[in-house]
N, C-alpha and C positions, 0 to 999 in steps of 0.2 A: 019721585023719591023713592017708592017702593023698588021701582027697576032697579034703580041705580043701587039699591041697599042689594038687591038679590045678587045683582051682577057683580057686585064688593066681594058679597059671601061666597061666590061660584068662582073667584079668582081665589080668595083665599082657601079654600078647597084646592085645588087644582094646585098651588104652590105647595101646600104641603104635601103631596101624593108627590108631585114631580122630586121636590129634595129625597123624600124617602126613596123613592127612585135610585137617583143619584147616589145616594149614601151605599144602597144595596151595591150598586156596579162598582164602586171605589172597594169595597170590602172584598168583593168573590176578587177583584183583580188584585188586592194585595196577597190574601191568600192565598190567590193562583201562584203568584211569582216569589215568595217568601216565606211563611208560617207553613203552609199547608194542613190547615185544620182539619180534621175530618168532619167534625161539628159543619164548620164553614160549608166545605166541600157539598155534605148532603144536604143542608137546608138554603143556603146563599141563590141556588138557581132557582127554586119555587116560589121562594120568596120576595124575589127582583121579577119573576114573572106574573106574581099575583100584582104587585106594583105596579109595572105595567100594563098589563091588561085593563087595569084600572083604571090610569092615566087617560086610556084612549076611550072609555066608555064615559068616563067624566066629564072630557072634551065633546062626546058626541050626544050628552042627556041634559048638562048645563046649560043655561042660557047665556051662550056666546052668539056672536055673530055666524052668517053662514058659513063666512070662508074661513074662519077658523077651525070649524067641524069639519070640511075638506080634506085641511089640513090634519087633522087627528085621522085621519082613515089614511092616509102614507104609510105610517109606522106598521098599521096593520097587514097593510098588500104585502110590504115588505117582510113581515112574518111569517104571513102564508108561503113565501117565495122560499123563505129560508127554511122552515117544514119541510116543502118538497122537495129541496135539495138534500139536505140533511136524510129523508125516505131513500132515495135513489143512493147516495152514497152506502147506508148503512146495507141495503139490498147488494152491493156490489161487492162488499166488505165481505156480509155474512157466505155469499157463493165463492168467492175466494177463500177464506177460511174453511167452508166444507171440502173443496178441494184438497186444500192442503190438509186437513185433518183423515180423508181419504189415505193421501197417501200415506201418511205416519203411519195410519191401522195398517198397513200390508207389509212393515219393516218388521220381521218378525225373526228372533234370533235363535237358531239350532243347537243343540247340545254339542256338532263337532263346528259349529262359529266360535262358539264358549272356550272349548278344547284350547284349537288353533290359535286363539287371540293373545295377544299380547295386552292389547287395553280392551275394558269391555263397560259401555255405558247404557244403563238402562234406567229408562224415566226419569233421566237427571232434568232438572229444570232449574233456572237460574232467575230470579226474582231480583231484576237490579232496580226497580221502583217498584211503592205500590200498585200501580196499574200497567207495570210491564214487565213482560217474562219473557226469556227462552225455553222452548221445550214443550214438551218433557220430550227428550232424548233419548234416541236407542240406535247406537250402533258397534261393531267390532272393529278393530284394529290387528291386520294377522300380522304374528310374528315374524318379524327379520324380514320386511319389506316396506315399499314405500308406499304411501299413503296419502292420495290427496284430497282435502277437503276445500269443496267447492262450491259454490253459491253466490246470489246476486250480492250488492251492496245493502247492507242490513238485515243480511240473512242470518246471523249470528254466528258468523265463523269463529270471528275474535274470541267472543265471547265461550262459546266451548272449548277454545285451545285454551285456555284461562282456567275453566273448568278441569281440566285435564291435567293440567301442572299445579292444579291447588291454588290459583290467587283469587278465583272464585267456588266458593259453597256451595253446592247445589242443596236448594232450597228442597228440595225432593228428590226420589230416586238416587241411584248407586253409579261411580265413579272409578272402577278397579285399576288398579295398572300392579302387573305381576311385575315381581324382582328376577334379579339372576336366578334366584334359585327355586323359581317358581312360585312361592307361596304369594296369593294375594293382598295388596296392602290397597287402603285409600289413598285418595290420588293427595290430599294435604300431606303424608307421610311419607312420601317418597321424593323426597327434595333431590337426592344422591341418583337416584334411578333413570331421572328427568333430564334432559338438557334443554332450555326455551332459550329459543329469540323470537321476541314478541313484540312487535313495533321498531323503532330503528334506535340502534345500540347505543346507549350511552357513555360516551366515555371522557376521560378531562385529559381536553386536546394539547395542554402544556407536559402532560406526562407519556414517556413510551410506551410503547403497545407492551413490552414487556412489564414495565408496570403496572399498569393497568389490569393485566391480568393476575397480576402476582398479588395486589389487593383483593379482587375476588376471592382466590385463594384462601386467602387469611381470613376472611370473613367468613367462609366454607369450614375451616379447621382442614383443610387438605393439605397434603404434601407440595413443596416450591415447585417439584421436577414436574408437576402437571403441568404448568407453563411452558416449560421447551417444548413437550410431549403434544400439545395444542395448537401452539404456534408451527410446530413442524407439519402438523395433519395437514395443516390448512396451506402453506408454503408460504410464511412470514416469518421463518424464523431469520433469515438475511436483512430483513427489516427492522428486527427485533429491538433494536436501540433508538429507532425511531420517533421522534412526537408523531404523537396522532394526528394533531393538527396539521401534521404536512401530506398526511393520507389521500388518496384520492377515494370517490364514493365507493367503486370495487373492493378497494383496500378496508374500508370500513367493515362492508360486509360479511367481509372473509374474518377480520379480527371477530365481530359479532358473533362468528359461525364457530370460533375458536373459544370463545368465552361461555359457548352452550355445551361443549367438548372437554371444557376442565376438566369436571367430574367421572370422564370415564364411563358417560351415563348409557344406557341401555335403550334409550327411547330418546329420541331428538325432535323439539317442536318447534317448527318455523314459520313463521308467519310473513308470507310475500319476499321470498329470501330473494327471486330474482328484481327485486326493484332498483332502479338505476344500473343496472350490470349491462356491458356491453354485448351484443352477439358470442362473443370469445366469451366474457365471462359467466356466462350463460350455459355456454360446454361444457365449462369448466369444474363450475357447481353442481351439472345433471350429474358429470360424470364421476366426481364428488359423494354423490350423495346415493348413485347405484353400489359405488364401494364400500359406504357404509354398510348400508344392507348385507352384502356379500359378506361380511363380516359378521350379520346377526344382529346388526342394531336394527333397531325398528325406528321408519322415520316418517314422521307425520306434516306435510305442509299444508298449509291455506295459500290459495295464489286464486288471480282471476286469468294467468294465462294458461287458457285450456288446451293448448296446443304443448305447451309443456308439459301439461299434466298428464295429456294423453301418451306422449313419449316416454315419460320418466316414471308414472304411477303402474300398480298393479292391482291396485286395489282404491275405490272410491266411495266418497261418503256425500251425498249432495243435499243439500241443507236450501231451504224456500222459509221466506216467512217464520223462522224460527223454530223450524221442524225438519227433520229429516225426512228424507222423499225416496232416496235410495243409498241400501248398504252392498257393495258388491264389486266383482273388477268389472274395468271398463268394457270390454266385448258383451256383457249380460244388460249394461246400462244403453248398448247401441242396437240392441238384439232386435227391439220391435219395429226399429227402422228399415225400411228395404234398401236391401243390397241390390246389384242389378247389374246389365251393361249401359249404356249411355250413347248411342248412336246418330249421325247426323248425315243429309243430302244435301246434295248442292241448289237442289228443287224443290217447291213446295208437289210440284207434279209427281217427283219421284219418292217423296214421302209416303204419297195416297199408295202408288202401287207396294213400296214397302210396307205397309200397316197390313193391305188386303195376304200380303204372299207368309208375313210373322203371324197373321192372327189365323190362317187357313192353318198352319204348321201347331196352332192350339199353343201358341207363346201369348201370353197377356202383356198388351202393349200401354203405354202412356205414353200420351201425346205432351211434348217440352213445349214446345212452340211449331210453327210453318215448318221447319225445317229439321227438327231434334225431336227424337222421340228416347222414349225410356223401357225397357223391358226388366222388369224385377227377377231376382234369381242370383245363383251364385255366379264365382269369377268363372268356371267352366262354360258359362252359357257363352261367351261372346262368339266361341267358335263355330256353334251352332247359326247363331245369327248371320255370319258373314256369308256362310254358305246359304242359307237362304235367299238373302238378299243379290247375292250373287247368281243364283238358278232364276231368280225372276231377272236378270238384267240391270239391277240398280248397283251404282257404286257408292259404299260409302265412304264419307270424306272424312270422318269418324269412327271410331270405335273402342270405346274407355272401360272399365269396369268399375264400378263406383262401389268404394266403402264408407258406409255414414259416418260421422267424424263425431266426435264427446261433443263438441261444441252444437252441433245439430242435435243431438241426442239429449243435452242437456236443457237446449232451449223450448226442443217438446217438453220435457220434463216439467219444467217451471213455468210454462205458461197454458195451463189447461184453458181451456175455454169455458166461459160462461153458460153456453145451451149445453155442454156436456157436464158440469157441476151439478147442473138444475134437469136432467133427464129424470125421469120419475120411473122410467122401467129398468133401472139397475144397470147402465151401460159403463164400465168404468171409468172413474174420472181419468185417473194416468196409469194408462196401459203399460208403460217402462218402467213402473216400479215393481220390484221383484224382492224375493225371501220373506 
């Protein structure tokens, strides 16, 4: 009887503790997806953890069958594995954050940068939620050129563009856009200075192209003549009377660009402008943006097409994990990577002879594979390499100069290894960062 009473009492205790644990879990999940109360967020986790541990301890210490005690150990093992996993993830995140912070620290603006810039961003932070923010961002956009904003998905490019045009107010730092008179203005006050196309252009399909733009000019208080001028600029004057619902994707992109140009802005901001365009449309857009820059208009584009950025832009702002890791011309971004001459022979035996001859001439040789080698240096090195190989009796089946691409430089810049970040002797994490 006494043993049964003890067993019944243990069951009551376990049921109470288990019920409290379940209630705490429900409260935490409800708060996570609805009200986001700071009190519950800060105290719910520790309370649930205490009840969770108490449940395991009571199952082990109270008079239950041995099989039940073994079952109680299973959540404990799972908890230890979860803690170990969390520790590994935390270490990796800390290493990555350290590398990004090191890169951010090296982006420093000079007086020349500020004097020549149309846009100056210094220490700007966008607080998107209580626990997630972009920045601090520091970079410049030169006047009268095309600047490319590049970065992986989630790097914060669109948020940075929204800060530039005043759609997102910085929680800290400054975003300054110069007007046509050269007077500095905060981004939120420069609606007539900037023209913006972020995300897909939204137009009323049942209205004509002219009617859609006319509605925008009236909302902004601009003259109606701006509509005809903008349509002419993007090559849609002949179809201004057609309904937008009949337009192709490329024509809608052009109409969106016309909307961005309505107020005759001095700064044009575009987010992924080549999305959905065919090769001809992409070439036409590239030529059009260069024509805007030649007129003194500052163009800022965010894009994943690094080959397009390399062809089009004369200034690059690279972002990674919410920070700016490079601010400068494309050539400077690629400068840490080796340019040189790539050579190939017909068989591995000839490669050995070629390596010996080139090394004897004092040339640094890197083996690519069993028939290919690479010699770092400038573009004029090819003639010397060919002469040395010919003198050694080796016929080169391939000889070409190699210039590091923007894509290679970007990947090198945004994939700093954990080993470099953990180097205790002070080796630079991101050697490609400048300024």
